[in-house]
N, CA, C and O atoms as CSV, one atom per row, in Angstrom:
chain,resi,resn,atom,element,x,y,z
A,1,MET,N,N,0.881,-1.171,0.003
A,1,MET,CA,C,0.005,-0.044,0.011
A,1,MET,C,C,0.883,1.211,0.000
A,1,MET,O,O,1.777,1.305,0.841
A,2,ASN,N,N,0.693,2.140,-0.863
A,2,ASN,CA,C,1.342,3.388,-0.965
A,2,ASN,C,C,0.409,4.632,-0.809
A,2,ASN,O,O,-0.602,4.709,-1.508
A,3,GLN,N,N,0.687,5.489,-0.017
A,3,GLN,CA,C,-0.268,6.653,0.221
A,3,GLN,C,C,0.457,7.736,1.005
A,3,GLN,O,O,1.554,7.599,1.548
A,4,GLY,N,N,-0.287,8.815,0.995
A,4,GLY,CA,C,0.229,10.020,1.761
A,4,GLY,C,C,0.414,9.671,3.238
A,4,GLY,O,O,-0.398,8.924,3.785
A,5,ALA,N,N,1.381,10.149,3.856
A,5,ALA,CA,C,1.721,9.849,5.266
A,5,ALA,C,C,0.540,10.061,6.196
A,5,ALA,O,O,0.255,9.191,7.020
A,6,SER,N,N,-0.150,11.171,6.096
A,6,SER,CA,C,-1.234,11.456,7.020
A,6,SER,C,C,-2.288,10.290,6.960
A,6,SER,O,O,-2.739,9.755,7.973
A,7,ALA,N,N,-2.618,9.966,5.744
A,7,ALA,CA,C,-3.674,8.836,5.543
A,7,ALA,C,C,-2.974,7.570,6.026
A,7,ALA,O,O,-3.656,6.761,6.656
A,8,LEU,N,N,-1.727,7.319,5.807
A,8,LEU,CA,C,-1.162,6.030,6.252
A,8,LEU,C,C,-1.040,5.983,7.766
A,8,LEU,O,O,-1.256,4.926,8.357
A,9,LEU,N,N,-0.703,7.087,8.411
A,9,LEU,CA,C,-0.612,7.057,9.833
A,9,LEU,C,C,-1.959,7.053,10.604
A,9,LEU,O,O,-2.035,6.712,11.784
A,10,GLU,N,N,-2.993,7.445,9.874
A,10,GLU,CA,C,-4.280,7.398,10.472
A,10,GLU,C,C,-4.911,6.009,10.513
A,10,GLU,O,O,-5.849,5.762,11.272
A,11,ARG,N,N,-4.367,5.078,9.658
A,11,ARG,CA,C,-4.825,3.752,9.617
A,11,ARG,C,C,-4.486,3.045,10.870
A,11,ARG,O,O,-3.304,2.962,11.202
A,12,ASP,N,N,-5.472,2.501,11.629
A,12,ASP,CA,C,-5.259,1.982,12.909
A,12,ASP,C,C,-4.157,0.850,12.907
A,12,ASP,O,O,-3.344,0.774,13.829
A,13,GLN,N,N,-4.157,0.000,11.874
A,13,GLN,CA,C,-3.196,-1.150,11.777
A,13,GLN,C,C,-1.794,-0.605,11.764
A,13,GLN,O,O,-0.923,-1.132,12.456
A,14,VAL,N,N,-1.537,0.486,10.960
A,14,VAL,CA,C,-0.210,1.084,10.812
A,14,VAL,C,C,0.211,1.726,12.160
A,14,VAL,O,O,1.316,1.505,12.656
A,15,ARG,N,N,-0.654,2.476,12.690
A,15,ARG,CA,C,-0.376,3.126,13.961
A,15,ARG,C,C,-0.050,2.116,15.038
A,15,ARG,O,O,0.892,2.315,15.805
A,16,ARG,N,N,-0.805,1.042,15.110
A,16,ARG,CA,C,-0.570,-0.031,16.144
A,16,ARG,C,C,0.725,-0.630,15.848
A,16,ARG,O,O,1.470,-0.885,16.794
A,17,PHE,N,N,1.121,-0.911,14.546
A,17,PHE,CA,C,2.407,-1.530,14.189
A,17,PHE,C,C,3.502,-0.623,14.663
A,17,PHE,O,O,4.457,-1.121,15.260
A,18,ILE,N,N,3.441,0.686,14.442
A,18,ILE,CA,C,4.546,1.587,14.854
A,18,ILE,C,C,4.598,1.678,16.350
A,18,ILE,O,O,5.707,1.717,16.882
A,19,GLN,N,N,3.490,1.717,17.101
A,19,GLN,CA,C,3.501,1.681,18.512
A,19,GLN,C,C,4.028,0.362,19.121
A,19,GLN,O,O,4.575,0.334,20.223
A,20,ALA,N,N,3.840,-0.712,18.361
A,20,ALA,CA,C,4.256,-2.008,18.977
A,20,ALA,C,C,5.742,-2.325,18.743
A,20,ALA,O,O,6.240,-3.307,19.295
A,21,HIS,N,N,6.447,-1.548,17.964
A,21,HIS,CA,C,7.863,-1.771,17.676
A,21,HIS,C,C,8.631,-0.577,18.277
A,21,HIS,O,O,8.065,0.434,18.694
A,22,ARG,N,N,9.978,-0.774,18.289
A,22,ARG,CA,C,10.837,0.198,18.944
A,22,ARG,C,C,12.155,0.590,18.202
A,22,ARG,O,O,12.859,1.528,18.577
A,23,TRP,N,N,12.431,-0.176,17.149
A,23,TRP,CA,C,13.598,0.057,16.446
A,23,TRP,C,C,13.343,0.358,14.940
A,23,TRP,O,O,12.387,-0.168,14.370
A,24,ALA,N,N,14.191,1.198,14.295
A,24,ALA,CA,C,13.927,1.572,12.903
A,24,ALA,C,C,15.350,1.921,12.361
A,24,ALA,O,O,16.308,2.254,13.058
A,25,THR,N,N,15.327,1.785,10.935
A,25,THR,CA,C,16.525,2.256,10.243
A,25,THR,C,C,16.214,3.679,9.782
A,25,THR,O,O,15.224,3.917,9.090
A,26,LEU,N,N,17.049,4.594,10.165
A,26,LEU,CA,C,16.956,6.002,9.727
A,26,LEU,C,C,17.982,6.270,8.725
A,26,LEU,O,O,19.167,6.070,8.992
A,27,THR,N,N,17.571,6.751,7.482
A,27,THR,CA,C,18.486,7.039,6.438
A,27,THR,C,C,18.478,8.562,6.201
A,27,THR,O,O,17.415,9.149,6.004
A,28,VAL,N,N,19.591,9.161,6.219
A,28,VAL,CA,C,19.883,10.527,5.947
A,28,VAL,C,C,20.701,10.651,4.719
A,28,VAL,O,O,21.181,9.638,4.209
A,29,LEU,N,N,20.909,11.931,4.164
A,29,LEU,CA,C,21.667,12.209,3.008
A,29,LEU,C,C,22.891,12.917,3.265
A,29,LEU,O,O,22.902,13.892,4.015
A,30,ARG,N,N,24.074,12.426,2.606
A,30,ARG,CA,C,25.231,13.199,2.611
A,30,ARG,C,C,25.073,14.453,1.715
A,30,ARG,O,O,24.140,14.537,0.917
A,31,ARG,N,N,25.977,15.399,1.858
A,31,ARG,CA,C,25.973,16.544,0.911
A,31,ARG,C,C,25.963,16.146,-0.545
A,31,ARG,O,O,25.377,16.853,-1.365
A,32,ASN,N,N,26.623,14.984,-0.913
A,32,ASN,CA,C,26.714,14.633,-2.283
A,32,ASN,C,C,25.484,13.829,-2.662
A,32,ASN,O,O,25.388,13.373,-3.802
A,33,GLY,N,N,24.541,13.639,-1.752
A,33,GLY,CA,C,23.259,12.923,-2.068
A,33,GLY,C,C,23.277,11.437,-1.745
A,33,GLY,O,O,22.234,10.790,-1.839
A,34,SER,N,N,24.475,10.840,-1.350
A,34,SER,CA,C,24.484,9.447,-1.114
A,34,SER,C,C,23.879,9.153,0.296
A,34,SER,O,O,24.085,9.907,1.247
A,35,PRO,N,N,23.149,8.058,0.381
A,35,PRO,CA,C,22.488,7.790,1.688
A,35,PRO,C,C,23.376,7.212,2.759
A,35,PRO,O,O,24.380,6.572,2.446
A,36,VAL,N,N,23.037,7.417,4.003
A,36,VAL,CA,C,23.698,6.850,5.148
A,36,VAL,C,C,22.663,6.450,6.121
A,36,VAL,O,O,21.810,7.256,6.490
A,37,SER,N,N,22.713,5.145,6.580
A,37,SER,CA,C,21.689,4.636,7.457
A,37,SER,C,C,22.250,4.214,8.873
A,37,SER,O,O,23.409,3.832,9.038
A,38,SER,N,N,21.385,4.314,9.796
A,38,SER,CA,C,21.749,3.893,11.225
A,38,SER,C,C,20.473,3.356,11.850
A,38,SER,O,O,19.361,3.718,11.465
A,39,ILE,N,N,20.668,2.493,12.809
A,39,ILE,CA,C,19.542,1.911,13.536
A,39,ILE,C,C,19.267,2.825,14.775
A,39,ILE,O,O,20.195,3.158,15.512
A,40,VAL,N,N,18.017,3.214,14.986
A,40,VAL,CA,C,17.643,4.078,16.063
A,40,VAL,C,C,16.486,3.567,16.847
A,40,VAL,O,O,15.639,2.848,16.318
A,41,ALA,N,N,16.431,3.933,18.138
A,41,ALA,CA,C,15.220,3.695,18.945
A,41,ALA,C,C,14.351,4.938,18.747
A,41,ALA,O,O,14.855,6.056,18.644
A,42,TYR,N,N,13.018,4.715,18.696
A,42,TYR,CA,C,12.047,5.837,18.491
A,42,TYR,C,C,10.874,5.737,19.312
A,42,TYR,O,O,10.629,4.717,19.956
A,43,ALA,N,N,10.122,6.778,19.316
A,43,ALA,CA,C,8.731,6.737,19.896
A,43,ALA,C,C,7.834,7.673,19.171
A,43,ALA,O,O,8.267,8.616,18.509
A,44,LEU,N,N,6.559,7.389,19.310
A,44,LEU,CA,C,5.592,8.386,18.815
A,44,LEU,C,C,5.376,9.453,19.960
A,44,LEU,O,O,5.165,9.127,21.128
A,45,TYR,N,N,5.448,10.763,19.514
A,45,TYR,CA,C,5.235,11.742,20.561
A,45,TYR,C,C,4.661,13.013,19.836
A,45,TYR,O,O,5.257,13.529,18.890
A,46,ASP,N,N,3.579,13.447,20.285
A,46,ASP,CA,C,2.997,14.722,19.870
A,46,ASP,C,C,2.759,14.738,18.291
A,46,ASP,O,O,3.063,15.723,17.618
A,47,GLY,N,N,2.239,13.671,17.785
A,47,GLY,CA,C,1.928,13.605,16.407
A,47,GLY,C,C,3.145,13.386,15.437
A,47,GLY,O,O,2.994,13.523,14.223
A,48,ALA,N,N,4.265,13.067,15.951
A,48,ALA,CA,C,5.422,12.807,15.141
A,48,ALA,C,C,6.169,11.627,15.758
A,48,ALA,O,O,5.780,11.086,16.793
A,49,ILE,N,N,7.297,11.235,15.060
A,49,ILE,CA,C,8.105,10.154,15.487
A,49,ILE,C,C,9.397,10.878,15.996
A,49,ILE,O,O,9.949,11.730,15.299
A,50,VAL,N,N,9.839,10.536,17.168
A,50,VAL,CA,C,11.069,11.199,17.728
A,50,VAL,C,C,12.137,10.229,18.092
A,50,VAL,O,O,11.869,9.112,18.535
A,51,VAL,N,N,13.371,10.670,17.898
A,51,VAL,CA,C,14.529,9.945,18.189
A,51,VAL,C,C,15.500,10.755,18.972
A,51,VAL,O,O,15.697,11.930,18.662
A,52,SER,N,N,16.119,10.193,19.971
A,52,SER,CA,C,17.080,10.944,20.795
A,52,SER,C,C,18.430,10.559,20.317
A,52,SER,O,O,18.676,9.392,20.015
A,53,THR,N,N,19.330,11.523,20.237
A,53,THR,CA,C,20.720,11.210,19.685
A,53,THR,C,C,21.725,12.300,20.263
A,53,THR,O,O,21.334,13.425,20.573
A,54,PRO,N,N,22.982,11.909,20.380
A,54,PRO,CA,C,23.917,12.972,20.761
A,54,PRO,C,C,23.979,14.051,19.692
A,54,PRO,O,O,23.887,13.748,18.502
A,55,GLY,N,N,24.129,15.269,20.086
A,55,GLY,CA,C,24.233,16.430,19.140
A,55,GLY,C,C,25.283,16.329,18.074
A,55,GLY,O,O,25.150,16.946,17.017
A,56,SER,N,N,26.375,15.531,18.331
A,56,SER,CA,C,27.504,15.481,17.448
A,56,SER,C,C,27.439,14.358,16.353
A,56,SER,O,O,28.349,14.224,15.535
A,57,THR,N,N,26.364,13.584,16.371
A,57,THR,CA,C,26.269,12.529,15.442
A,57,THR,C,C,26.176,13.052,13.989
A,57,THR,O,O,25.773,14.190,13.750
A,58,PHE,N,N,26.561,12.186,13.026
A,58,PHE,CA,C,26.435,12.510,11.601
A,58,PHE,C,C,25.022,12.661,11.261
A,58,PHE,O,O,24.691,13.555,10.483
A,59,LYS,N,N,24.113,11.829,11.797
A,59,LYS,CA,C,22.715,12.030,11.394
A,59,LYS,C,C,22.189,13.387,11.766
A,59,LYS,O,O,21.436,13.974,10.989
A,60,ARG,N,N,22.551,13.927,12.934
A,60,ARG,CA,C,22.158,15.263,13.294
A,60,ARG,C,C,22.670,16.352,12.336
A,60,ARG,O,O,21.966,17.272,11.917
A,61,LEU,N,N,23.978,16.156,12.027
A,61,LEU,CA,C,24.624,17.164,11.129
A,61,LEU,C,C,24.001,17.038,9.734
A,61,LEU,O,O,23.775,18.066,9.096
A,62,ALA,N,N,23.707,15.811,9.216
A,62,ALA,CA,C,23.181,15.710,7.917
A,62,ALA,C,C,21.787,16.212,7.820
A,62,ALA,O,O,21.411,16.745,6.777
A,63,ILE,N,N,20.975,16.073,8.867
A,63,ILE,CA,C,19.580,16.636,8.924
A,63,ILE,C,C,19.635,18.088,8.901
A,63,ILE,O,O,18.809,18.702,8.226
A,64,THR,N,N,20.549,18.718,9.590
A,64,THR,CA,C,20.667,20.132,9.660
A,64,THR,C,C,20.915,20.685,8.196
A,64,THR,O,O,20.387,21.743,7.852
A,65,ALA,N,N,21.690,19.991,7.375
A,65,ALA,CA,C,22.014,20.373,6.077
A,65,ALA,C,C,20.871,19.997,5.033
A,65,ALA,O,O,20.622,20.730,4.076
A,66,ASP,N,N,20.189,18.800,5.281
A,66,ASP,CA,C,19.154,18.365,4.372
A,66,ASP,C,C,18.165,17.581,5.201
A,66,ASP,O,O,18.457,16.470,5.644
A,67,PRO,N,N,16.957,18.175,5.417
A,67,PRO,CA,C,16.055,17.509,6.338
A,67,PRO,C,C,15.324,16.335,5.787
A,67,PRO,O,O,14.495,15.755,6.488
A,68,ARG,N,N,15.602,15.928,4.491
A,68,ARG,CA,C,14.860,14.733,3.969
A,68,ARG,C,C,15.440,13.469,4.539
A,68,ARG,O,O,16.651,13.257,4.474
A,69,VAL,N,N,14.587,12.611,5.105
A,69,VAL,CA,C,15.031,11.346,5.648
A,69,VAL,C,C,14.104,10.192,5.213
A,69,VAL,O,O,13.033,10.437,4.658
A,70,ASN,N,N,14.489,9.018,5.447
A,70,ASN,CA,C,13.575,7.832,5.279
A,70,ASN,C,C,13.734,7.098,6.630
A,70,ASN,O,O,14.827,6.965,7.180
A,71,LEU,N,N,12.574,6.634,7.123
A,71,LEU,CA,C,12.505,5.865,8.396
A,71,LEU,C,C,11.832,4.584,8.049
A,71,LEU,O,O,10.705,4.560,7.555
A,72,CYS,N,N,12.554,3.484,8.322
A,72,CYS,CA,C,11.871,2.140,8.036
A,72,CYS,C,C,11.765,1.402,9.352
A,72,CYS,O,O,12.775,1.021,9.944
A,73,ILE,N,N,10.556,1.203,9.801
A,73,ILE,CA,C,10.261,0.460,11.018
A,73,ILE,C,C,9.869,-0.913,10.602
A,73,ILE,O,O,8.959,-1.144,9.806
A,74,MET,N,N,10.657,-1.871,11.225
A,74,MET,CA,C,10.286,-3.301,10.820
A,74,MET,C,C,10.047,-4.190,12.017
A,74,MET,O,O,10.441,-3.900,13.147
A,75,SER,N,N,9.375,-5.296,11.710
A,75,SER,CA,C,9.114,-6.214,12.758
A,75,SER,C,C,10.480,-6.981,13.239
A,75,SER,O,O,11.527,-6.853,12.604
A,76,ASN,N,N,10.390,-7.689,14.266
A,76,ASN,CA,C,11.597,-8.260,14.831
A,76,ASN,C,C,11.890,-9.678,14.404
A,76,ASN,O,O,12.831,-10.304,14.893
A,77,GLU,N,N,11.078,-10.186,13.486
A,77,GLU,CA,C,11.296,-11.568,12.993
A,77,GLU,C,C,10.822,-11.808,11.624
A,77,GLU,O,O,9.939,-11.099,11.139
A,78,GLU,N,N,11.369,-12.778,10.977
A,78,GLU,CA,C,10.999,-13.101,9.584
A,78,GLU,C,C,9.632,-13.798,9.640
A,78,GLU,O,O,9.296,-14.422,10.647
A,79,PRO,N,N,8.859,-13.696,8.578
A,79,PRO,CA,C,9.069,-12.713,7.445
A,79,PRO,C,C,8.772,-11.320,7.958
A,79,PRO,O,O,7.825,-11.111,8.717
A,80,PHE,N,N,9.581,-10.381,7.543
A,80,PHE,CA,C,9.507,-9.002,8.087
A,80,PHE,C,C,8.316,-8.163,7.453
A,80,PHE,O,O,8.154,-8.025,6.241
A,81,ASP,N,N,7.523,-7.632,8.423
A,81,ASP,CA,C,6.532,-6.564,8.069
A,81,ASP,C,C,7.275,-5.301,8.252
A,81,ASP,O,O,8.223,-5.238,9.034
A,82,PHE,N,N,6.867,-4.283,7.547
A,82,PHE,CA,C,7.529,-2.942,7.786
A,82,PHE,C,C,6.613,-1.835,7.276
A,82,PHE,O,O,5.709,-2.013,6.461
A,83,VAL,N,N,6.967,-0.578,7.887
A,83,VAL,CA,C,6.406,0.609,7.451
A,83,VAL,C,C,7.567,1.490,7.075
A,83,VAL,O,O,8.472,1.694,7.884
A,84,SER,N,N,7.566,2.030,5.844
A,84,SER,CA,C,8.600,2.854,5.387
A,84,SER,C,C,8.014,4.254,5.202
A,84,SER,O,O,6.954,4.418,4.599
A,85,LEU,N,N,8.725,5.269,5.733
A,85,LEU,CA,C,8.234,6.674,5.724
A,85,LEU,C,C,9.248,7.615,5.162
A,85,LEU,O,O,10.345,7.772,5.700
A,86,GLU,N,N,8.870,8.257,4.051
A,86,GLU,CA,C,9.677,9.399,3.585
A,86,GLU,C,C,9.199,10.588,4.387
A,86,GLU,O,O,8.003,10.847,4.525
A,87,ALA,N,N,10.241,11.342,4.942
A,87,ALA,CA,C,9.835,12.298,5.945
A,87,ALA,C,C,10.721,13.514,5.847
A,87,ALA,O,O,11.681,13.579,5.079
A,88,HIS,N,N,10.323,14.529,6.716
A,88,HIS,CA,C,11.099,15.745,6.962
A,88,HIS,C,C,11.486,15.652,8.403
A,88,HIS,O,O,10.658,15.346,9.261
A,89,ALA,N,N,12.744,15.913,8.679
A,89,ALA,CA,C,13.232,15.844,10.073
A,89,ALA,C,C,13.681,17.263,10.488
A,89,ALA,O,O,14.137,18.065,9.673
A,90,GLU,N,N,13.530,17.519,11.770
A,90,GLU,CA,C,13.998,18.778,12.300
A,90,GLU,C,C,14.765,18.419,13.680
A,90,GLU,O,O,14.397,17.488,14.396
A,91,VAL,N,N,15.755,19.168,13.950
A,91,VAL,CA,C,16.588,18.956,15.187
A,91,VAL,C,C,16.034,19.937,16.202
A,91,VAL,O,O,15.996,21.150,15.999
A,92,LEU,N,N,15.603,19.335,17.320
A,92,LEU,CA,C,15.151,20.080,18.471
A,92,LEU,C,C,16.232,20.119,19.536
A,92,LEU,O,O,16.726,19.052,19.900
A,93,GLU,N,N,16.638,21.274,20.066
A,93,GLU,CA,C,17.617,21.352,21.081
A,93,GLU,C,C,17.079,21.805,22.404
A,93,GLU,O,O,17.776,21.722,23.415
A,94,THR,N,N,15.849,22.285,22.427
A,94,THR,CA,C,15.272,22.658,23.719
A,94,THR,C,C,13.966,21.913,23.967
A,94,THR,O,O,13.362,21.375,23.040
A,95,GLU,N,N,13.545,21.886,25.205
A,95,GLU,CA,C,12.320,21.179,25.591
A,95,GLU,C,C,12.228,19.740,25.037
A,95,GLU,O,O,11.261,19.288,24.424
A,96,ILE,N,N,13.411,19.060,25.349
A,96,ILE,CA,C,13.541,17.673,24.782
A,96,ILE,C,C,13.360,16.620,25.897
A,96,ILE,O,O,13.447,15.432,25.589
A,97,ALA,N,N,13.115,16.983,27.168
A,97,ALA,CA,C,13.074,15.959,28.131
A,97,ALA,C,C,11.875,15.029,28.004
A,97,ALA,O,O,11.998,13.819,28.196
A,98,ALA,N,N,10.737,15.584,27.686
A,98,ALA,CA,C,9.486,14.729,27.546
A,98,ALA,C,C,9.604,13.816,26.328
A,98,ALA,O,O,9.249,12.646,26.468
A,99,PRO,N,N,10.045,14.213,25.198
A,99,PRO,CA,C,10.161,13.224,24.108
A,99,PRO,C,C,11.314,12.198,24.354
A,99,PRO,O,O,11.253,11.069,23.869
A,100,THR,N,N,12.323,12.598,25.086
A,100,THR,CA,C,13.400,11.651,25.392
A,100,THR,C,C,12.802,10.581,26.313
A,100,THR,O,O,13.063,9.392,26.129
A,101,ILE,N,N,12.011,10.993,27.293
A,101,ILE,CA,C,11.429,9.969,28.185
A,101,ILE,C,C,10.532,9.011,27.444
A,101,ILE,O,O,10.474,7.835,27.803
A,102,LYS,N,N,9.811,9.477,26.399
A,102,LYS,CA,C,8.949,8.623,25.626
A,102,LYS,C,C,9.815,7.603,24.924
A,102,LYS,O,O,9.424,6.438,24.848
A,103,VAL,N,N,10.968,7.978,24.407
A,103,VAL,CA,C,11.869,7.054,23.678
A,103,VAL,C,C,12.286,5.906,24.703
A,103,VAL,O,O,12.213,4.709,24.424
A,104,PHE,N,N,12.712,6.393,25.874
A,104,PHE,CA,C,13.144,5.366,26.913
A,104,PHE,C,C,12.010,4.494,27.331
A,104,PHE,O,O,12.204,3.295,27.532
A,105,GLU,N,N,10.806,5.052,27.475
A,105,GLU,CA,C,9.649,4.209,27.815
A,105,GLU,C,C,9.447,3.082,26.630
A,105,GLU,O,O,9.026,1.960,26.912
A,106,ASN,N,N,9.724,3.403,25.503
A,106,ASN,CA,C,9.497,2.566,24.399
A,106,ASN,C,C,10.485,1.388,24.400
A,106,ASN,O,O,10.185,0.324,23.859
A,107,ILE,N,N,11.677,1.586,25.016
A,107,ILE,CA,C,12.677,0.537,25.051
A,107,ILE,C,C,12.947,0.012,26.471
A,107,ILE,O,O,13.924,-0.698,26.709
A,108,ALA,N,N,12.046,0.387,27.417
A,108,ALA,CA,C,12.170,-0.035,28.771
A,108,ALA,C,C,12.217,-1.566,28.915
A,108,ALA,O,O,13.031,-2.124,29.650
A,109,SER,N,N,11.330,-2.194,28.198
A,109,SER,CA,C,11.189,-3.684,28.310
A,109,SER,C,C,12.570,-4.402,27.975
A,109,SER,O,O,12.762,-5.565,28.328
A,110,LEU,N,N,13.440,-3.731,27.341
A,110,LEU,CA,C,14.748,-4.302,26.987
A,110,LEU,C,C,15.856,-4.005,28.013
A,110,LEU,O,O,17.031,-4.345,27.873
A,111,GLY,N,N,15.346,-3.329,29.062
A,111,GLY,CA,C,16.337,-3.121,30.180
A,111,GLY,C,C,16.934,-1.674,30.105
A,111,GLY,O,O,17.793,-1.352,30.925
A,112,PHE,N,N,16.528,-0.833,29.192
A,112,PHE,CA,C,16.979,0.516,29.116
A,112,PHE,C,C,16.189,1.344,30.111
A,112,PHE,O,O,14.960,1.299,30.166
A,113,GLU,N,N,16.936,2.097,30.890
A,113,GLU,CA,C,16.307,3.014,31.906
A,113,GLU,C,C,16.478,4.468,31.589
A,113,GLU,O,O,17.539,4.817,31.073
A,114,THR,N,N,15.592,5.311,31.831
A,114,THR,CA,C,15.802,6.714,31.606
A,114,THR,C,C,16.845,7.199,32.557
A,114,THR,O,O,16.749,7.006,33.769
A,115,PRO,N,N,17.896,7.866,31.970
A,115,PRO,CA,C,18.987,8.371,32.869
A,115,PRO,C,C,18.546,9.311,33.962
A,115,PRO,O,O,17.667,10.154,33.780
A,116,ASP,N,N,19.167,9.146,35.072
A,116,ASP,CA,C,18.788,10.006,36.209
A,116,ASP,C,C,20.034,10.618,36.848
A,116,ASP,O,O,20.929,9.882,37.263
A,117,PRO,N,N,20.107,11.848,36.929
A,117,PRO,CA,C,19.207,12.876,36.563
A,117,PRO,C,C,19.223,13.132,35.013
A,117,PRO,O,O,20.273,13.308,34.395
A,118,LEU,N,N,17.971,13.140,34.430
A,118,LEU,CA,C,17.942,13.311,32.958
A,118,LEU,C,C,18.585,14.556,32.427
A,118,LEU,O,O,19.367,14.506,31.478
A,119,ASP,N,N,18.257,15.694,33.042
A,119,ASP,CA,C,18.802,16.954,32.488
A,119,ASP,C,C,20.317,16.990,32.446
A,119,ASP,O,O,20.897,17.609,31.553
A,120,ASP,N,N,20.968,16.336,33.400
A,120,ASP,CA,C,22.441,16.213,33.411
A,120,ASP,C,C,22.984,15.415,32.185
A,120,ASP,O,O,23.937,15.773,31.493
A,121,TRP,N,N,22.250,14.295,32.015
A,121,TRP,CA,C,22.627,13.397,30.916
A,121,TRP,C,C,22.333,14.070,29.519
A,121,TRP,O,O,23.114,13.907,28.582
A,122,LEU,N,N,21.287,14.763,29.411
A,122,LEU,CA,C,21.071,15.538,28.149
A,122,LEU,C,C,22.117,16.554,27.930
A,122,LEU,O,O,22.572,16.722,26.799
A,123,ALA,N,N,22.506,17.209,28.888
A,123,ALA,CA,C,23.564,18.277,28.737
A,123,ALA,C,C,24.944,17.699,28.507
A,123,ALA,O,O,25.709,18.228,27.701
A,124,ARG,N,N,25.278,16.615,29.205
A,124,ARG,CA,C,26.608,15.990,29.070
A,124,ARG,C,C,26.849,15.506,27.636
A,124,ARG,O,O,27.943,15.666,27.095
A,125,ASP,N,N,25.831,14.921,27.035
A,125,ASP,CA,C,25.979,14.420,25.727
A,125,ASP,C,C,25.464,15.369,24.583
A,125,ASP,O,O,25.373,15.010,23.409
A,126,SER,N,N,25.149,16.580,25.036
A,126,SER,CA,C,24.482,17.530,24.096
A,126,SER,C,C,23.503,16.900,23.212
A,126,SER,O,O,23.513,16.980,21.983
A,127,ARG,N,N,22.611,16.233,23.969
A,127,ARG,CA,C,21.526,15.440,23.228
A,127,ARG,C,C,20.557,16.343,22.514
A,127,ARG,O,O,20.377,17.485,22.937
A,128,VAL,N,N,19.947,15.910,21.491
A,128,VAL,CA,C,18.966,16.525,20.689
A,128,VAL,C,C,17.877,15.555,20.383
A,128,VAL,O,O,18.101,14.352,20.513
A,129,ILE,N,N,16.720,15.985,19.988
A,129,ILE,CA,C,15.625,15.195,19.532
A,129,ILE,C,C,15.525,15.405,18.019
A,129,ILE,O,O,15.551,16.539,17.541
A,130,LEU,N,N,15.417,14.356,17.305
A,130,LEU,CA,C,15.117,14.406,15.864
A,130,LEU,C,C,13.589,14.217,15.828
A,130,LEU,O,O,13.065,13.175,16.221
A,131,ARG,N,N,12.924,15.216,15.364
A,131,ARG,CA,C,11.416,15.129,15.197
A,131,ARG,C,C,11.155,14.825,13.752
A,131,ARG,O,O,11.530,15.609,12.880
A,132,ILE,N,N,10.528,13.719,13.472
A,132,ILE,CA,C,10.347,13.203,12.072
A,132,ILE,C,C,8.967,13.253,11.750
A,132,ILE,O,O,8.173,12.623,12.449
A,133,THR,N,N,8.558,13.960,10.723
A,133,THR,CA,C,7.232,14.156,10.311
A,133,THR,C,C,7.149,13.543,8.917
A,133,THR,O,O,7.773,14.062,7.992
A,134,PRO,N,N,6.372,12.415,8.727
A,134,PRO,CA,C,6.280,11.756,7.527
A,134,PRO,C,C,5.506,12.580,6.473
A,134,PRO,O,O,4.522,13.244,6.799
A,135,ASN,N,N,5.972,12.525,5.185
A,135,ASN,CA,C,5.341,13.056,4.082
A,135,ASN,C,C,4.548,12.015,3.237
A,135,ASN,O,O,3.430,12.274,2.790
A,136,ARG,N,N,5.097,10.977,3.063
A,136,ARG,CA,C,4.638,9.816,2.270
A,136,ARG,C,C,5.106,8.455,2.803
A,136,ARG,O,O,6.143,8.398,3.462
A,137,GLY,N,N,4.426,7.424,2.559
A,137,GLY,CA,C,4.898,6.100,3.107
A,137,GLY,C,C,4.181,4.935,2.466
A,137,GLY,O,O,3.188,5.054,1.748
A,138,HIS,N,N,4.758,3.820,2.781
A,138,HIS,CA,C,4.064,2.558,2.415
A,138,HIS,C,C,4.379,1.510,3.437
A,138,HIS,O,O,5.357,1.592,4.180
A,139,ALA,N,N,3.505,0.507,3.453
A,139,ALA,CA,C,3.689,-0.539,4.421
A,139,ALA,C,C,3.362,-1.948,3.921
A,139,ALA,O,O,2.456,-2.128,3.107
A,140,VAL,N,N,4.066,-2.895,4.388
A,140,VAL,CA,C,3.738,-4.288,4.117
A,140,VAL,C,C,3.550,-4.971,5.414
A,140,VAL,O,O,4.515,-5.201,6.143
A,141,LEU,N,N,2.354,-5.301,5.724
A,141,LEU,CA,C,1.950,-5.813,7.087
A,141,LEU,C,C,1.145,-7.147,6.903
A,141,LEU,O,O,-0.040,-7.226,7.229
A,142,ARG,N,N,1.799,-8.109,6.404
A,142,ARG,CA,C,1.099,-9.389,6.211
A,142,ARG,C,C,0.838,-10.165,7.525
A,142,ARG,O,O,-0.284,-10.588,7.805
A,143,ARG,N,N,1.863,-10.326,8.276
A,143,ARG,CA,C,1.779,-11.111,9.540
A,143,ARG,C,C,1.099,-10.236,10.610
A,143,ARG,O,O,0.339,-10.750,11.431
A,144,PHE,N,N,1.363,-8.936,10.605
A,144,PHE,CA,C,0.811,-8.071,11.666
A,144,PHE,C,C,-0.707,-7.957,11.489
A,144,PHE,O,O,-1.414,-7.803,12.485
A,145,GLU,N,N,-1.209,-8.025,10.321
A,145,GLU,CA,C,-2.663,-7.965,10.097
A,145,GLU,C,C,-3.367,-9.101,10.827
A,145,GLU,O,O,-4.459,-8.911,11.362
A,146,THR,N,N,-2.744,-10.294,10.854
A,146,THR,CA,C,-3.422,-11.443,11.378
A,146,THR,C,C,-3.090,-11.635,12.876
A,146,THR,O,O,-3.865,-12.239,13.617
A,147,ASN,N,N,-1.922,-11.108,13.307
A,147,ASN,CA,C,-1.446,-11.401,14.694
A,147,ASN,C,C,-1.832,-10.368,15.699
A,147,ASN,O,O,-1.726,-10.629,16.897
A,148,VAL,N,N,-2.277,-9.195,15.282
A,148,VAL,CA,C,-2.595,-8.144,16.225
A,148,VAL,C,C,-4.147,-7.913,16.150
A,148,VAL,O,O,-4.713,-7.750,15.069
A,149,GLY,N,N,-4.771,-7.908,17.293
A,149,GLY,CA,C,-6.207,-7.668,17.342
A,149,GLY,C,C,-6.532,-6.441,17.935
A,149,GLY,O,O,-7.709,-6.101,18.047
């Protein structure tokens, strides 16, 4: 299924798939246009997808230069279901505690704990939030359709 991101994200099945998973491949663009991908933890927050990352990472620098990204959220086992989102990303440097906590809540079941004190950790690593707003996307959810009620 291929469609505009707002229509795609409004589909209950796609939203549930995104909420049920926690890892994605984020692809950004180098200045010469070649893609670079990394695995990121994410969460849904305030109508967008958010990722917490140190401010010095290549992905942050690349997004500052070119905000076009692709985020591919996939299931954890074969055969893989996925949601792929062409998106616009922005770098947030302030008011990032709440979205950072959401990311940690999404990976808490894996043993990740929100750093305490959070503000010190955010400052020490010059953390930023990547706020990802989808423009267009597509999904293949064969197993998820039958396994999630």
